[in-house]
Structure formats: C-alpha cells, structure tokens
C-alpha positions in Angstrom: -82.8 -46.4 -21.3 -82.6 -49.5 -23.5 -79.4 -50.6 -25.3 -80.7 -50.2 -28.9 -81.1 -46.5 -28.2 -77.7 -46.0 -26.8 -76.3 -48.1 -29.7 -78.2 -45.8 -32.3 -77.1 -42.6 -30.5 -73.4 -43.8 -30.4 -73.7 -44.6 -34.1 -75.1 -41.3 -34.9 -72.5 -39.5 -33.2 -69.6 -41.5 -34.6 -71.1 -41.0 -38.3 -71.6 -37.2 -37.5 -67.9 -36.9 -36.4 -66.5 -38.9 -39.2 -68.7 -36.9 -41.9 -67.4 -33.5 -40.2 -63.7 -34.5 -40.4 -64.1 -35.7 -44.1 -65.9 -32.7 -45.1 -63.4 -30.4 -43.2 -61.7 -27.7 -45.5 -58.5 -28.2 -43.7 -56.2 -30.7 -44.9 -54.3 -32.8 -42.5 -51.7 -34.0 -44.6 -49.7 -32.7 -47.7 -49.1 -34.3 -50.9 -45.6 -35.8 -51.7 -44.5 -34.9 -48.2 -44.3 -31.2 -48.9 -46.2 -28.3 -47.3 -47.3 -26.2 -50.0 -48.6 -22.6 -49.7 -46.5 -21.9 -46.4 -45.7 -18.4 -45.8 -43.3 -17.0 -43.7 -44.4 -13.6 -42.2 -41.4 -11.3 -41.1 -41.8 -9.5 -37.9 -42.5 -5.8 -38.4 -39.8 -3.3 -37.0 -41.0 -0.1 -35.7 -40.2 2.8 -38.0 -38.3 5.7 -36.4 -37.9 9.0 -38.0 -34.6 9.8 -39.3 -32.7 11.6 -36.6 -35.4 11.0 -33.9 -32.8 10.0 -31.4 -31.2 13.1 -31.4 -34.3 15.2 -31.4 -35.0 18.0 -29.3 -38.4 18.4 -27.6 -39.3 21.2 -30.1 -38.5 18.8 -33.3 -40.6 15.9 -31.6 -43.5 18.0 -31.0 -43.4 19.3 -34.5 -43.8 15.8 -35.9 -47.2 15.4 -34.3 -49.8 15.2 -37.2 -52.4 18.1 -37.2 -55.1 15.5 -37.7 -54.2 13.8 -34.4 -57.1 13.4 -32.0 -57.0 15.0 -28.3 -55.9 11.7 -26.9 -53.3 10.8 -29.6 -51.7 14.2 -29.3 -51.4 14.1 -25.4 -49.8 10.7 -25.6 -47.3 11.9 -28.3 -46.6 15.1 -26.1 -45.9 12.8 -23.3 -43.9 10.6 -25.2 -41.8 13.5 -26.6 -41.6 14.9 -23.1 -40.2 11.7 -21.7 -37.7 11.0 -24.3 -36.4 14.5 -23.8 -36.1 13.8 -20.1 -34.2 10.7 -20.8 -31.9 12.7 -23.4 -31.2 15.5 -20.7 -30.5 12.8 -18.2 -28.0 11.1 -20.5 -26.4 14.2 -21.5 -25.9 15.3 -17.9 -24.4 11.9 -17.0 -20.5 11.8 -16.4 -18.6 10.7 -19.3 -16.0 7.8 -18.5 
C-alpha cells in the first residue's frame, strides 16, 4: 500500500471523528461553570402496608389481589408463610 493512500485514509478517519464529536447532541461542558438540568432522583422505598409486620397469616393472605396470576399468588403465599414462620419463631424466643 502506498503512502498517499494511508495519508488519505488517516485524514478521512480523523475528519469523521471530529465531525461526529462536533455534531454530538451531548455537550461536554456547561455554560458559566454550572450544570443545568441536573435532577436528583430519590431512591424508592418499599411501601409496606400499615400493620403488615404484626399481620397474621390469614390477614397477609387476604391482601393478595384477586387479579394476581397463579405465579404471583404462589409467590405471595410463600412470602406470607415465610413471614409468619419468622413471626412465630420470634414470639417463641425467650425474652431477656
């Protein structure tokens, strides 16, 4: 390959890179040193039903929506059963 072809390809490639960076919609600097349009998004906290910690198994199962799919219902039932087991073991633990 001759030198002029390498020079032409290098020039074409560098021109393409410069053009792409100039036309990029992302600005790499802010005006007046301040970032504008920044948004702080709070971390979502899980919403727990009032009194859910003290719920009985029956009350927990009653909160499962009727429209839940079979898989969602099974998962919710297992979760309620697990929480009830933890509640029972904590109630059975000796108090100091």
